C-alpha positions as CSV (number, residue, x, y, z in Angstrom):
1,M,-141.8,-24.3,-7.8
2,K,-142.1,-21.7,-5.1
3,K,-138.6,-22.6,-3.9
4,V,-137.2,-22.1,-7.4
5,L,-138.8,-18.6,-7.6
6,V,-137.6,-17.6,-4.1
7,I,-134.0,-18.7,-5.0
8,A,-134.2,-16.9,-8.3
9,C,-135.4,-13.7,-6.6
10,I,-132.7,-13.9,-3.9
11,A,-130.0,-14.4,-6.6
12,A,-131.3,-11.5,-8.6
13,V,-131.2,-9.2,-5.6
14,A,-127.8,-10.3,-4.6
15,L,-126.5,-9.8,-8.2
16,Q,-127.9,-6.3,-8.4
17,A,-126.6,-5.4,-4.9
18,A,-123.1,-6.0,-6.2
19,A,-123.5,-3.6,-9.2
20,S,-120.6,-1.2,-9.6
21,P,-121.3,2.4,-10.5
22,L,-117.8,2.6,-12.1
23,S,-119.0,0.2,-14.9
24,R,-120.9,3.1,-16.4
25,I,-119.5,4.2,-19.8
26,Y,-118.9,7.9,-20.7
27,S,-119.1,9.2,-24.2
28,A,-117.1,11.9,-26.0
29,D,-119.7,14.6,-25.2
30,D,-120.0,13.7,-21.4
31,E,-119.5,16.8,-19.2
32,L,-117.6,14.7,-16.6
33,Y,-114.7,14.0,-19.0
34,R,-114.5,17.7,-19.8
35,H,-114.3,18.5,-16.1
36,I,-111.5,15.9,-15.5
37,E,-109.6,17.2,-18.5
38,L,-109.8,20.7,-17.1
39,L,-108.7,19.6,-13.6
40,S,-105.8,17.7,-15.1
41,I,-104.4,20.5,-17.2
42,A,-104.8,23.0,-14.3
43,A,-103.0,20.5,-12.0
44,G,-100.1,20.0,-14.4
45,I,-100.7,16.4,-15.4
46,V,-101.7,15.1,-18.8
47,P,-105.5,14.4,-19.1
48,P,-107.0,10.9,-19.6
49,S,-106.8,9.2,-22.9
50,S,-108.2,11.2,-25.8
51,A,-109.9,8.1,-27.3
52,S,-113.5,7.7,-26.3
53,P,-115.5,6.1,-24.8
54,W,-114.2,5.6,-21.3
55,S,-115.3,3.5,-18.3
56,G,-115.8,4.9,-14.9
57,Y,-112.9,2.8,-13.7
58,E,-110.6,4.6,-16.2
59,L,-111.7,8.0,-15.1
60,A,-111.5,7.1,-11.4
61,M,-108.0,5.8,-11.9
62,H,-107.0,9.1,-13.5
63,L,-108.6,11.2,-10.7
64,E,-106.4,9.4,-8.2
65,R,-103.3,10.8,-10.0
66,I,-104.4,14.4,-9.2
67,D,-103.2,15.8,-5.9
68,H,-106.5,17.5,-4.9
69,R,-104.8,19.1,-1.9
70,A,-102.7,21.2,-4.3
71,L,-105.8,22.4,-6.1
72,T,-107.4,25.8,-5.6
73,Q,-110.6,26.0,-3.7
74,Q,-112.7,25.9,-6.9
75,G,-110.5,23.0,-8.1
76,R,-111.1,21.0,-5.0
77,S,-114.9,21.7,-5.3
78,L,-114.8,20.4,-9.0
79,Y,-112.7,17.4,-8.0
80,E,-115.1,16.4,-5.3
81,A,-118.1,16.9,-7.6
82,S,-116.4,14.7,-10.2
83,T,-115.6,12.0,-7.7
84,D,-119.2,12.1,-6.5
85,A,-120.5,11.9,-10.1
86,L,-118.5,8.7,-10.7
87,H,-120.1,7.1,-7.6
88,L,-123.5,8.6,-8.0
89,W,-124.9,5.2,-9.0
90,N,-123.7,3.5,-5.9
91,K,-127.1,1.9,-5.2
92,P,-128.5,-1.6,-5.4
93,Y,-129.9,-1.2,-9.0
94,P,-128.0,1.6,-10.8
95,H,-130.3,3.1,-13.4
96,K,-131.3,6.5,-14.8
97,A,-133.6,7.9,-17.5
98,R,-134.0,11.5,-18.6
99,I,-136.0,13.5,-21.1
100,S,-134.8,16.8,-22.5
101,L,-136.5,19.4,-24.6
102,T,-134.1,21.7,-26.5
103,P,-135.7,24.3,-28.8
104,E,-133.1,26.1,-31.0
105,I,-133.5,29.0,-33.4
106,Y,-131.2,30.1,-36.2
107,L,-131.1,33.4,-38.0
108,N,-128.8,34.8,-40.7
109,V,-128.9,37.7,-43.0
110,N,-127.2,36.7,-46.3
111,G,-128.8,34.5,-48.8
112,H,-125.9,34.5,-51.3
113,E,-126.0,31.5,-53.6
114,Q,-122.4,30.7,-52.7
115,M,-123.1,30.2,-49.0
116,T,-123.6,26.6,-48.1
117,Y,-124.6,24.6,-45.0
118,R,-120.9,24.3,-44.2
119,D,-120.7,28.1,-43.6
120,W,-122.8,28.1,-40.5
121,G,-120.7,29.0,-37.4
122,Y,-122.9,26.7,-35.4
123,D,-122.2,23.6,-37.5
124,V,-125.2,21.5,-38.6
125,S,-123.4,18.4,-37.2
126,Y,-123.4,19.7,-33.6
127,R,-127.0,21.0,-33.4
128,R,-129.1,19.4,-30.8
129,P,-132.4,17.5,-31.3
130,F,-135.7,19.1,-30.2
131,A,-136.6,16.2,-27.9
132,Y,-134.3,13.6,-26.5
133,L,-134.8,10.5,-24.3
134,E,-131.9,8.5,-22.7
135,A,-132.2,5.4,-20.5
136,E,-129.2,3.6,-19.0
137,A,-128.5,0.9,-16.3
138,V,-125.8,-1.3,-14.8
139,L,-127.2,-4.8,-14.9
140,G,-125.7,-7.5,-12.8
141,E,-122.3,-6.6,-11.4
142,R,-120.6,-4.9,-14.4
143,F,-122.8,-5.0,-17.5
144,Y,-123.8,-1.6,-18.7
145,S,-126.4,-0.7,-21.3
146,V,-127.7,2.6,-22.7
147,F,-130.4,3.5,-25.2
148,S,-131.6,6.8,-26.7
149,A,-134.4,8.1,-28.9
150,E,-134.8,11.6,-30.3
151,A,-137.1,13.8,-32.3
152,R,-134.6,15.6,-34.6
153,K,-135.8,17.6,-37.6
154,E,-134.2,16.6,-40.8
155,V,-131.8,19.1,-42.1
156,K,-133.8,19.7,-45.3
157,H,-136.7,20.7,-43.1
158,M,-134.7,22.5,-40.5
159,L,-133.5,25.0,-43.1
160,P,-136.0,26.3,-45.6
161,D,-134.2,25.7,-48.8
162,P,-134.4,21.9,-49.6
163,G,-131.3,21.9,-51.8
164,E,-128.2,20.0,-50.8
165,Q,-125.9,23.1,-50.8
166,N,-127.6,26.4,-50.1
167,L,-129.4,25.6,-46.9
168,G,-131.3,28.2,-44.9
169,F,-129.4,31.4,-45.8
170,G,-131.2,34.7,-45.5
171,S,-133.9,33.2,-43.3
172,F,-135.2,32.3,-39.9
173,S,-135.4,28.6,-38.9
174,S,-135.5,26.3,-36.0
175,N,-135.1,22.7,-34.9
176,I,-138.6,22.5,-33.5
177,V,-140.5,19.6,-35.0
178,F,-144.0,18.2,-34.3
179,S,-145.0,16.6,-37.6
180,P,-143.8,13.0,-38.0
181,E,-143.0,13.5,-41.7
182,Y,-140.2,16.0,-40.8
183,V,-138.4,13.8,-38.2
184,E,-135.1,12.1,-38.9
185,Y,-135.9,8.4,-38.3
186,A,-132.4,6.8,-38.2
187,F,-132.2,6.9,-34.4
188,P,-131.0,5.7,-31.9
189,Y,-127.6,7.3,-32.4
190,K,-126.6,6.2,-28.9
191,A,-127.3,2.6,-28.2
192,F,-124.6,0.2,-26.9
193,A,-123.9,-2.3,-24.2
194,G,-120.8,-3.9,-22.7
195,T,-118.9,-4.8,-19.6
196,A,-116.2,-2.9,-17.7
197,T,-113.8,-3.9,-14.9
198,D,-110.9,-2.1,-13.3
199,S,-108.6,-3.3,-16.2
200,L,-110.8,-4.3,-19.2
201,T,-113.7,-2.8,-21.2
202,F,-115.7,-4.5,-24.0
203,L,-118.4,-2.6,-25.9
204,A,-120.6,-3.1,-28.9
205,G,-123.3,-0.9,-30.4
206,R,-123.6,2.7,-31.7
207,D,-122.3,6.0,-30.4
208,T,-120.3,9.0,-31.7
209,L,-116.6,8.3,-31.1
210,S,-113.7,10.7,-31.0
211,W,-110.0,9.8,-31.1
212,G,-107.7,12.8,-30.5
213,R,-107.6,16.0,-28.5
214,G,-108.1,18.4,-31.5
215,N,-110.5,21.3,-30.9
216,T,-111.4,22.0,-34.5
217,G,-111.5,18.3,-35.3
218,N,-109.3,15.2,-35.3
219,L,-107.3,13.7,-38.1
220,F,-108.3,10.1,-37.3
221,I,-111.8,9.9,-35.9
222,G,-113.8,13.1,-35.4
223,D,-116.9,13.7,-33.3
224,H,-118.8,15.4,-36.1
225,A,-120.4,12.2,-37.5
226,P,-124.0,11.4,-36.3
227,Y,-122.9,8.0,-35.1
228,H,-120.4,5.1,-35.5
229,D,-121.4,1.4,-35.4
230,F,-118.6,-0.2,-33.5
231,I,-117.1,-3.1,-31.4
232,S,-114.4,-2.0,-29.0
233,F,-112.1,-3.7,-26.6
234,R,-109.8,-1.9,-24.2
235,A,-107.2,-3.1,-21.6
236,Y,-105.6,-0.5,-19.4
237,G,-103.3,-0.1,-16.5
238,D,-101.4,2.7,-14.8
239,V,-98.9,3.2,-17.6
240,I,-99.8,1.2,-20.7
241,S,-103.2,0.7,-22.3
242,Y,-104.4,-1.0,-25.5
243,R,-107.5,-0.4,-27.5
244,F,-109.0,-2.4,-30.4
245,L,-111.7,-1.0,-32.6
246,T,-113.7,-2.2,-35.5
247,M,-116.5,-0.4,-37.4
248,Q,-118.5,-1.3,-40.5
249,F,-119.4,1.4,-43.0
250,D,-122.1,1.4,-45.6
251,E,-121.3,1.3,-49.3
252,L,-121.3,4.7,-50.9
253,D,-122.8,6.3,-54.0
254,K,-120.8,8.7,-56.1
255,L,-121.7,11.6,-53.8
256,G,-120.3,9.8,-50.8
257,R,-123.8,9.0,-49.5
258,S,-124.9,5.7,-48.0
259,R,-126.5,3.4,-50.5
260,E,-129.8,1.8,-49.4
261,F,-129.2,-0.6,-46.6
262,H,-129.6,-4.2,-47.8
263,I,-127.4,-6.7,-45.9
264,S,-127.6,-9.4,-48.6
265,E,-126.5,-7.1,-51.4
266,Q,-123.8,-5.0,-49.8
267,N,-120.1,-5.7,-49.8
268,L,-118.1,-5.0,-46.6
269,R,-116.3,-1.7,-45.9
270,L,-114.7,-3.0,-42.7
271,F,-112.6,-0.5,-40.6
272,V,-110.1,-2.0,-38.1
273,A,-107.7,-0.2,-35.8
274,H,-105.6,-0.9,-32.8
275,R,-104.1,1.7,-30.5
276,L,-101.2,1.5,-28.0
277,E,-101.0,4.3,-25.4
278,A,-98.4,5.0,-22.8
279,Q,-98.2,7.6,-20.0
280,L,-94.5,8.1,-20.1
281,S,-94.5,10.5,-17.2
282,P,-97.1,12.6,-15.3
283,R,-96.5,15.4,-17.9
284,L,-96.2,13.3,-21.1
285,S,-98.3,10.7,-22.9
286,A,-98.2,9.3,-26.4
287,A,-100.3,6.9,-28.5
288,V,-99.7,5.0,-31.8
289,T,-102.5,3.6,-33.9
290,E,-102.3,1.3,-36.9
291,G,-105.1,-0.1,-39.0
292,A,-106.9,-0.4,-42.3
293,L,-110.2,-0.1,-44.2
294,F,-110.9,-3.3,-46.0
295,Y,-113.1,-3.6,-49.1
296,T,-114.3,-7.2,-49.4
297,S,-117.4,-9.3,-50.2
298,R,-117.0,-11.5,-47.1
299,L,-115.7,-11.5,-43.6
300,D,-112.3,-13.1,-43.0
301,L,-111.4,-13.5,-39.3
302,R,-107.8,-12.5,-40.1
303,L,-109.2,-9.0,-40.7
304,V,-110.1,-8.5,-37.1
305,S,-106.8,-9.9,-35.6
306,P,-106.2,-7.5,-32.6
307,V,-102.3,-7.3,-32.8
308,M,-101.6,-8.0,-36.5
309,L,-99.7,-5.4,-38.5
310,M,-102.5,-4.8,-41.0
311,H,-100.1,-3.4,-43.7
312,N,-98.4,-6.8,-43.9
313,F,-101.4,-8.7,-45.1
314,M,-100.1,-7.4,-48.4
315,N,-103.6,-7.3,-50.0
316,Y,-103.2,-3.8,-51.2
317,D,-106.0,-3.9,-53.8
318,E,-108.6,-4.6,-51.1
319,L,-107.7,-2.1,-48.4
320,K,-106.3,1.3,-47.4
321,N,-103.7,1.3,-44.6
322,F,-103.2,4.2,-42.2
323,F,-101.0,5.2,-39.2
324,H,-101.7,7.7,-36.5
325,F,-99.6,9.3,-33.8
326,D,-100.8,11.3,-30.8
327,I,-98.8,13.2,-28.2
328,D,-99.7,15.3,-25.2
329,Y,-97.3,17.3,-23.1
330,I,-97.8,19.6,-20.1
331,L,-95.6,22.7,-20.7
332,A,-96.5,24.1,-17.3
333,P,-99.5,23.8,-14.9
334,G,-102.5,25.1,-16.8
335,L,-100.9,24.8,-20.3
336,L,-101.1,21.6,-22.5
337,A,-99.4,21.1,-25.8
338,Y,-100.8,18.4,-28.1
339,G,-100.2,17.1,-31.6
340,Q,-101.4,14.5,-34.1
341,F,-99.8,13.0,-37.2
342,F,-101.9,11.0,-39.6
343,L,-100.3,9.0,-42.5
344,D,-102.7,7.8,-45.2
345,Q,-100.4,7.0,-48.1
346,Y,-96.6,7.1,-48.4
347,Q,-94.4,5.9,-51.2
348,L,-90.9,4.7,-50.2
349,P,-88.1,5.7,-52.5
350,V,-87.7,2.1,-53.7
351,E,-91.4,2.1,-54.6
352,V,-91.1,5.4,-56.5
353,E,-88.2,3.8,-58.5
354,K,-90.1,0.6,-59.1
355,Y,-93.5,2.0,-60.4
356,R,-94.0,3.4,-63.8
357,E,-94.3,7.2,-63.5
358,G,-98.0,7.1,-64.4
359,D,-98.8,4.6,-61.6
360,I,-97.3,6.5,-58.7
361,L,-99.9,7.4,-56.1
362,P,-99.6,10.8,-54.3
363,N,-98.5,10.8,-50.7
364,A,-101.2,11.8,-48.3
365,F,-101.0,12.9,-44.6
366,G,-102.2,15.3,-42.0
367,L,-100.7,17.4,-39.3
368,L,-102.4,19.0,-36.3
369,G,-100.9,20.8,-33.3
370,G,-102.0,23.1,-30.6
371,I,-101.9,24.4,-27.0
372,Q,-104.8,24.3,-24.6
373,L,-105.2,26.6,-21.6
374,A,-106.9,25.9,-18.2
375,K,-105.8,28.5,-15.6
376,P,-107.7,28.9,-12.3
377,A,-109.0,32.5,-11.9
378,G,-111.5,33.7,-9.3
379,A,-114.4,31.2,-9.0
380,G,-113.6,29.5,-12.3
381,Y,-111.0,29.0,-15.1
382,I,-109.6,31.0,-18.0
383,T,-109.8,28.5,-20.8
384,G,-108.8,28.5,-24.5
385,Y,-106.7,27.0,-27.2
386,A,-104.7,27.9,-30.3
387,E,-104.6,25.2,-33.1
388,A,-103.2,24.8,-36.6
389,V,-104.1,22.0,-39.0
390,L,-102.8,20.9,-42.4
391,T,-104.4,18.2,-44.5
392,S,-102.6,17.3,-47.7
393,T,-104.4,17.4,-51.1
394,Y,-105.4,13.7,-51.4
395,L,-105.9,12.8,-47.7
396,Y,-108.8,10.3,-47.1
397,L,-109.2,9.7,-50.8
398,R,-108.1,6.7,-52.9
399,R,-107.2,6.0,-56.5
400,N,-109.2,3.2,-58.2
401,I,-110.6,4.7,-61.4
402,G,-110.1,3.5,-64.9
403,E,-108.0,5.3,-67.5
404,D,-110.9,7.4,-68.7
405,D,-111.1,9.1,-65.2
406,D,-114.9,9.4,-65.6
407,I,-116.5,8.7,-62.2
408,N,-119.9,8.7,-63.8
409,T,-119.3,5.7,-66.1
410,K,-117.6,3.3,-63.7
411,H,-119.3,0.8,-61.4
412,Y,-119.2,1.5,-57.7
413,T,-118.1,-1.9,-56.5
414,T,-114.8,-1.6,-58.5
415,D,-114.0,2.1,-58.2
416,H,-115.4,3.3,-54.8
417,W,-115.7,6.8,-56.4
418,N,-112.2,7.6,-55.3
419,L,-113.4,7.8,-51.7
420,D,-111.8,6.0,-48.8
421,L,-112.1,7.2,-45.2
422,V,-115.6,8.5,-45.7
423,Q,-118.6,7.5,-43.6
424,G,-122.0,7.5,-45.3
425,T,-124.9,6.8,-42.9
426,N,-128.5,5.9,-43.7
427,I,-129.5,9.4,-42.5
428,G,-128.8,10.7,-46.0
429,G,-128.4,14.3,-47.0
430,V,-125.8,16.6,-45.8
431,R,-125.7,15.3,-42.2
432,G,-125.3,11.7,-43.4
433,T,-122.0,12.0,-45.2
434,S,-118.6,13.0,-43.7
435,F,-115.0,12.3,-43.6
436,L,-114.1,9.9,-40.8
437,G,-111.3,12.2,-39.7
438,Y,-110.9,16.0,-40.0
439,R,-114.4,17.5,-40.6
440,W,-113.1,20.0,-43.1
441,G,-111.6,17.2,-45.2
442,P,-108.4,17.1,-47.3
443,D,-106.7,19.9,-49.2
444,S,-107.0,22.4,-46.3
445,V,-105.1,24.6,-43.9
446,F,-106.9,25.8,-40.8
447,T,-105.9,27.9,-37.8
448,A,-108.1,28.7,-34.8
449,V,-107.9,30.6,-31.5
450,Q,-110.4,30.6,-28.6
451,I,-110.3,32.3,-25.3
452,G,-112.9,32.3,-22.6
453,Y,-113.9,32.1,-18.9
454,E,-116.0,29.4,-17.3
455,V,-117.3,28.4,-13.9
456,P,-118.0,24.7,-14.3
457,R,-121.7,23.8,-13.8
458,R,-122.6,27.5,-13.7
459,F,-121.7,29.5,-16.8
460,S,-119.2,30.0,-19.6
461,I,-118.4,32.6,-22.2
462,H,-116.0,32.2,-25.2
463,G,-114.7,34.2,-28.1
464,E,-113.1,32.5,-31.1
465,V,-111.6,33.1,-34.5
466,L,-111.1,30.5,-37.3
467,F,-109.2,31.1,-40.5
468,G,-109.1,28.5,-43.3
469,I,-107.8,27.9,-46.8
470,Q,-109.4,25.1,-48.9
471,G,-108.5,23.7,-52.3
472,E,-110.7,21.8,-54.7
473,Q,-110.3,18.3,-53.4
474,G,-113.0,16.8,-51.1
475,L,-116.6,15.4,-51.5
476,L,-118.8,15.9,-54.5
477,V,-121.7,16.4,-52.2
478,E,-119.9,19.4,-50.8
479,G,-119.1,20.8,-54.3
480,K,-115.5,19.5,-54.3
481,T,-113.5,17.3,-56.7
482,Q,-113.1,13.6,-56.1
483,L,-110.2,12.7,-58.4
484,V,-106.8,11.3,-57.3
485,P,-104.3,11.7,-60.2
486,T,-101.0,9.7,-60.4
487,G,-97.5,10.7,-61.5
488,K,-94.5,12.3,-60.0
489,E,-95.8,15.8,-60.4
490,H,-98.6,15.0,-57.8
491,L,-96.4,12.9,-55.5
492,N,-95.8,15.5,-52.8
493,Q,-98.7,17.9,-53.4
494,I,-99.4,19.4,-49.9
495,F,-100.9,22.8,-50.0
496,P,-104.5,23.6,-51.2
497,S,-104.9,22.9,-55.0
498,G,-106.8,24.5,-57.8
499,T,-109.3,27.3,-57.1
500,V,-108.6,28.2,-53.5
501,E,-111.2,29.5,-51.1
502,Y,-110.6,31.5,-47.9
503,R,-112.7,31.6,-44.8
504,L,-112.6,33.8,-41.8
505,T,-115.1,33.2,-38.9
506,G,-115.3,35.1,-35.7
507,G,-117.8,34.4,-32.9
508,V,-118.9,34.7,-29.3
509,S,-120.8,32.0,-27.4
510,G,-122.2,31.7,-23.9
511,E,-124.0,29.3,-21.7
512,L,-125.8,29.7,-18.4
513,N,-127.0,27.0,-16.0
514,L,-130.1,28.3,-14.1
515,R,-129.9,27.8,-10.4
516,G,-132.7,25.7,-8.8
517,V,-134.0,24.8,-12.3
518,P,-132.8,21.9,-14.5
519,A,-132.4,24.2,-17.5
520,V,-129.6,25.7,-19.6
521,L,-129.7,28.8,-21.8
522,Y,-127.1,29.3,-24.5
523,G,-126.4,31.4,-27.6
524,K,-123.9,32.0,-30.4
525,V,-123.2,34.9,-32.7
526,H,-120.9,34.5,-35.7
527,A,-119.6,36.6,-38.5
528,V,-118.6,34.5,-41.5
529,N,-116.5,36.0,-44.3
530,R,-115.6,34.0,-47.4
531,W,-113.7,35.1,-50.5
532,F,-112.3,33.2,-53.5
533,V,-111.2,33.7,-57.1
534,R,-112.8,31.9,-60.0
535,E,-111.8,32.4,-63.6
536,N,-110.1,35.6,-62.7
537,Q,-113.2,37.0,-61.0
538,R,-113.1,37.8,-57.3
539,E,-116.1,37.0,-55.1
540,H,-116.6,38.0,-51.5
541,V,-119.5,37.0,-49.2
542,L,-120.2,38.1,-45.7
543,D,-122.8,36.7,-43.3
544,L,-124.0,37.5,-39.8
545,Q,-125.5,34.5,-37.9
546,V,-127.3,34.2,-34.6
547,S,-128.2,30.9,-32.9
548,A,-129.9,30.5,-29.5
549,G,-131.4,27.6,-27.5
550,A,-132.7,26.4,-24.1
551,Q,-132.5,23.0,-22.7
552,V,-134.8,21.7,-20.0
553,S,-134.1,18.2,-18.6
554,L,-136.3,16.0,-16.4
555,H,-135.1,12.9,-14.7
556,V,-137.8,10.3,-15.1
557,F,-136.3,7.7,-12.7
């Protein structure tokens, strides 16, 4: 028996000794990816794939493409720090755990009844939890696992007004929570495991994903959702890479919220996508994604076929197909152009001729384009972006309602409330419901400009302006309309429909890393101006908002 124990201990030690730090997985909000993206643009090469998450092997492979000798002094310093961070876990048993406390306060001056939670310049979706614990480790040679827990105040308690719409306006509030009854208990929001090699990655679990380089959001998968439950496989090389992703979504009620989670009673809303990426030159990369959201009562293995053209299953009543195209191009060192095209629904001319006029579904698509700046200056970088987005009137929605068009009288399992690419989580409330893609939803036109200066790992300051036009289509929970009409008059409806609302937001934000102390101070000031016309009456609302926070982190082991 002793011999068996000795052999087992020796084997365990030997296994751990071979653990690779590059097997660590980096999420969409990891600072290291942001630094590598900054270095790439400044050096004049396209950044790594914009589809998270990434393995350390992928990021290390990309760093090797950057000629660090041609970088400025601050660029070389950031390059070396990024390389060191990738190999930081180069020890027999790579593991880490940290605890963070992040109190935040929010103040605004206008309590107008037309102001909603969506009008905060510091979006509710991106606010940080009061307390956060994260533990991660590389087990064996290449198996990575991470788990998190947090004390996050529920939105309805974070902001004094408990209503679904008018949250916290004209008041002082915070994210500080001590009472268990006010905590959001759907965590962990980051808990996944998998294995990574120098050419393959396989992951399963929960994390917030992001596919696309958009700064105001992405058309396909945005990072504004609390989490995504997923299984992902990725194969990558120097030029071509392939990614397979599947996610399961909860069924929705008529407001787009998650129904109670009962596995035996729920039908499947199964999301499947595969993405082919190519770095066509050091300055140009492109990616094509195809997939579908299936509505079914059982799992069919054909639905998760990794290289099938999902559209050609021809089961149109049970799914919604989509297509997505990404492109990144370096215009000059320090200046990146990027674009996205998302196709949700398109009628070919032969289909328009074949269908009865009353059965023709409207076309639905989205366009996003922008330029991103990263120019070395002094000890840091001048950074910024300019971006424009168009989401057509019926993007992310679906038509499956009876002739009476009454969403309150139809049964959910047959009509899906006219919703499609919508994620409802068991968090509930305003934080638990969102479009999978662009966070402002369909029926919108947005433009945004940001300019700033940052010294990585030291401080940053940014100024931004966002202007948006929104029509009536969207989520009921956000006060919008969820109806998808048919007929030729709606076939190519593109620009915002119905009662149009306008939004102009200007803001300044800053962040300071304290030297010698594991702490960060940050703050945001926004002026939000909204105006709209309803029934020939003009309304105008102006609000001034201040948000501030401090984060203190402690590495436990």
